[in-house]
N, C-alpha and C positions, 0 to 999 in steps of 0.2 A: 372299635371291636377289640376285645381282649387278645393279646398275643398268644396266650395259652390256648384259647379257642381255635385260633388259626393253626397253631401247631398241632392240636388234636386232629384237625381235618387232614393235615399233611401226613401225620403218623398213621391215621386210619387208612388212608389211601395206600400208603406204602406197605402196611401190613397186609392189605388185601391184594398186593401185587399188581396194582393198577397204575397206569400212567395218567398224567393230567389229561392227555388226549382221550383215554378211555372214559374218564369221568365226564369230560366235556361232551362226548358223544352220548353217554347215558343220560346226562342232564339236558341235552339238546341246547348247549350253549357253546360259545367259543372257548378254546383252551385258555385264552387270556383271562376269562372270568374265573376259571378254577384257580389259576395262579394268583389272582387278586384276592380270592377268598383265603387261600393258604398263606398269603402275606399279611392278612388282617386288614386289607384295604377295601374289601367289599363284603357286605353281609349277604348270605344266601336268602332267597325268598322262601316263603312258607313251603311252596311246592318243592323247591330245591332241598330244603331241610328234610322233608318227608322222603324224597327220592334218595338222598344221601343215607338216611337211616336205613332204607331198604337195601341199598347197594352194599353197605358195610355190615348189615345184619345186626345193628345195634339199636337199642331204643333211643328215642329222642333225648331222654334225660341223660343217658350214658354218653351219647355223642356230643351233646351241647351243654353238659353240666357246668362248664366254666362260664359260659354265656349266661346261664341261669343264675349263677352266683353273682355275676356282675349286675344283672337286673335286680337281684335281691338287694344288694347294697344301695344302688341308686334309688330304688323304690322306698327303702327304709328312710333314706335322707329326705326324699321329697315328701313323704307322709308326715314327717316331723314339722314341715314348714307349710303345710296345706292351709290356705286361707280359711277363715271362719266365715260361715254364711249366716244370713239373717235368720232370726228366730221365726220370722213370718213365712219363710219359704216352706211350702207343704212337703217337699221331698226330704226335709232335714232328718226325719226319723229313719228312713231307709238309708240315707247317707251315713248317719251316725252308726247304725248297725253294720253297714258294709265296711266302713273304716275300722271299726273295732275288730271285725272278723279278719280283715287284712292285716292289722297289727298283730293279731294272735298268730296268723300263719307265718308272718315274717319272724316273729319271736321263736316259733317252733321249727323254722327252716333248718334242715340238716343236709349239708352238702354231700355227705356220704350216700344219701338216698338218691342223689341225682348224678352219680357217676364221677364225682370229683373226690379228691383226697383219698 
C-alpha cells in the first residue's frame, strides 16, 4: 500500500478530530486495524472504504486518490505485457475492444480529478 495513502487516512482522521478508537468503533473493527491501515500495513475492505468516505465526508476519489494513482501505474505496466490470445478464441473481439478502451482511459487519466496533486 502506498505510504501517501496511509498518511491520507491518518490526516483525514485527525482533521475530523477523531481518535483511532472512534474510527474503530464506527468501522466495527479493533483499534489495531485502524492503526495498521494508517501505517500502510493493511488495506481497508470495500465496506471500510465506503464507511471511511462517509465518516470523513469525502468522496472515494478524494480520500483514496493516491491508491487510484498506484493502481493506474501498475495497470498500465501490466497492460503492456498482457499475453496474446489465439485468433480462434471467440471472445477476442470483445477482449480487443475492452483493452483498447482501457488503454485510452489510462492515457487520459488525470490524478487531479481523483483528489491527488
